[in-house]
N, C-alpha and C positions, 0 to 999 in steps of 0.2 A: 385334259382337264390342264388349265395353268395353276401356274407356282412362279413364287418370287423367292429369290436367298435375303433373308434378317439375319441382321444384325444381332448377336446376341448379347446382352448386358455383360460388361464387364465388374463383375463382382467383386473381382480378389483387386483388380485396378491395375492389373500388368501390362496395360497399353494392347496388350496383343487383340487384334480383332481375330472375332469368329462368327460364321453363319452358319445359319441353319435352312432347311427347303419350309414352305409357309406356303400351305394353298390359298390360291387366289378365289374367293369365294364371290359366284356371281351374284344365284338367287337362295332363299333357303323353300323348298319344297313343300305348300300346303295341302293338306290331307285330300282335296279336292282333285287336284293334278295328280296324287298319287292312284285314289282309286279311278278318276279318267283313265290311266293309264292302263291298271290291272283290268278295266271293263273292256278296251281294247285288243288286249294278249290273251282274257281267259270267258269263260263263259257266264260270269259275275257280272250280275246291273250294278252300276256305277251307286243307286242310293241304297243296295243289300250293300257292298261293300264299305262303302263311308260309316253303316251301322256296326261293322265289324270293328271295324278299325277305331271307334270312338267307346267298342267296349272292350279293345287290348289291353288299356290300363290301369281297366278295374277289374279284370281279373289277375294280372300282374302281380298288383296292390296285396291280393286278396292271399294268395299264393307267399309272397316274399315277407308280408306281413306274420306267417306264420312259422317264419323260420327255414321255408322252402328254396332253393335254387330251380328257378325255371330255365326249362332249356328248350326252344325250338327246334326241331331239326334241320338239317339245311342252313339254318341261320346265324344261331349261339345261345348261349348264357347268360340269365341275368344273376346275380348276386347282390347282398346288401352289403354292404361295408358302413364298422363301428368307426364310430372314435369318443372323445372323451375329454372335456372341457376340463380345463386347468383350476385350481384354487381360485385364482383368479377371476376367471372368468365366471365362476357359480354365482357371484354375488351380481351378474349383469344380467342387460335384458335379453343378452345371447341365451342363457339358456333357455328361456321363455319360446327365444323364437325359433329355436332347432329341436325343442321338444325335448330336451334331456331330461333323463328321470334324477331321482334323487341324490345318485352318485356322479352324474355328469356325463353318465355313456348317452349317446343318442345317435341315430342315421346322419353318417357324412356323407354318404354317395350311393347309387347303384352303380355296381360294376356292370360292363357289358363284355365279355368276350366270344367273339364272333368264332367259329366255327372254321378250323384252317382249309376246308375244300372251298368255304364261301368267300374266304378271304383273297385264297390264290387266285379266286375266280375274275376278284376283282381289279387284284393286280394285271393280270392278263389284259383284262380289258380296258383298262386307261393307259392313257396312251400321255405323258407328262412332257410338258412345252413351259419352259423355264419364258419369263417376258419381264418388263424392266418395272423395276420397283417405283413405288412415288416418287421418292427422293430422285429415281432413274431419270424419270420422266417431267419432273420441274427443273432438274437440270441445277448441279452445284453452284451455279454462281446467283442462286436467289440470293439475298443480301440477307442479315439478322434484320435487317428494316423492314425489310419486305415482310419477313416471318412475322413481325408484331405489328403490323399490319392486316395480316391477316386474321392472328390472332383477337385483337381488339375488336376487330368486324366480325367474326363468327361468335366473343363474348355479346355484341350488340343484340344480334340475331338470335342467339338462344340460350342467353342469360349466363352462362357460365363455361369452360372447358375444362374438362379435364386430360391428365398426361396421355392417358389412351386416344383422347381426341387428336391430341395435337402430331402423337406419333403415325395416326393416319394419313393425316393431310401432310404432311413432311416426306414420311421415309425415316425418320432417324428412328434410332433407338432408346429405349426407355431411360438410360443416364443421363445422354446426350439433352432428348426433349426435356425431364425434368429440369437439368441443372440451365435449358435455355428458359425456361418457363420463369425459373426462380431468378435468374437474371433479368428480365423483363420486371417482377415484383420490384428491383433494387431500384431499378428509373423510376421517382415520383412523378416523373409528370409521361411516364405510360397510363397512369389510370387504373391500374391492374395491381391486385391484392391475392396473394393465399388464403384461401380458409377452407380447412378441414372440414369433411364431411367424414365421420368415423374416423376409418382408414384409408378412404381417399382423398385425394388433394385436390380442390376444386381450384381454379382460377374465376374471380370475379371481376368487374370494377370496382373503382373504390367510392 
């Protein structure tokens, strides 16, 4: 499995660079591929196992919504994690979006805790290889003008660009990526402006 070293955001603006390892995902494996793998190594036929997989979310939902935790032996345990809206959020669309009750309590996420033996097996079978990040592949020699041109072309092709999009294409950390995009917006001749969509910063053509 390949990973890159990603630069951490300098929240406190200390100027110190810190990095953390991040998996370089290649593909998202779909149900049909998982079903095919199971049919290859077990006596289950593919269509039968696909039916079981489609039923798993409904079965988990039935127990979790009753307040149970769900443990699958050899795999792990699922639990619901609750959150609570602030007074300001209670009067917004977020209450309806997250299905909060009259007190602002809602299901924030589903937590999964893998069994130690299964996790240990994953660790033992995984070979970790550090690869070059996008930034290293592109090279430090790429100029700000070249990155601006890339932004313009991306927005023209896709309609908009987020900070995450820019980070993915340049390998820059969030803080620097956002600073560069904002700087591009400050140049009136660049034809780029900032347009917030909720809490997400989106960059579009002027």
